[in-house]
C-alpha positions in Angstrom: -130.1 23.4 -123.7 -132.3 21.6 -121.2 -133.4 18.0 -121.5 -136.8 18.7 -122.9 -135.2 20.3 -126.0 -133.0 17.3 -126.6 -136.0 15.1 -126.3 -137.9 16.9 -129.2 -135.0 17.6 -131.6 -134.9 14.1 -133.2 -138.7 14.1 -133.7 -138.6 17.6 -135.2 -135.8 16.5 -137.6 -137.8 13.5 -138.8 -140.9 15.6 -139.3 -139.0 18.2 -141.3 -137.5 15.6 -143.6 -140.8 13.9 -144.0 -142.5 17.2 -144.8 -139.9 18.2 -147.4 -140.2 14.8 -149.1 -144.0 15.0 -149.1 -144.0 18.5 -150.5 -141.6 17.6 -153.4 -143.6 14.5 -154.2 -146.9 16.5 -154.2 -145.4 19.2 -156.5 -144.6 16.5 -159.0 -148.3 15.6 -159.2 -150.2 18.9 -158.8 -149.7 22.4 -160.2 -147.6 24.7 -158.0 -150.4 27.3 -157.6 -152.8 24.6 -156.2 -150.0 23.4 -153.9 -149.5 26.9 -152.6 -153.1 27.4 -151.9 -153.3 24.1 -150.0 -150.3 25.0 -147.9 -151.7 28.4 -147.1 -155.0 26.9 -146.1 -153.2 24.3 -144.0 -151.1 27.0 -142.2 -154.2 29.1 -141.5 -156.1 26.1 -140.1 -153.3 25.0 -137.9 -152.9 28.5 -136.7 -156.6 28.7 -135.8 -156.4 25.3 -134.1 -153.4 26.3 -132.2 -155.1 29.5 -131.0 -158.0 27.4 -129.8 -155.8 24.7 -128.2 -153.5 27.0 -126.1 -156.0 27.5 -123.3 -156.6 23.8 -123.1 -152.9 23.0 -123.1 -152.2 25.6 -120.4 -154.9 24.3 -118.2 -153.3 20.8 -118.3 -149.9 22.0 -117.5 
């Protein structure tokens, strides 16, 4: 693996642990069906944001 991968691995590990913890704590407070809806909307929103952001990111690089 190259150096860029090793740079991002610790950050991605921290984000994944934080996301798992946040999801578990939210599921204790809200119904699972509402949580699933929120996660679905979040994923769709991030996908759309990513589709719009790729041309900008590629222009910078």
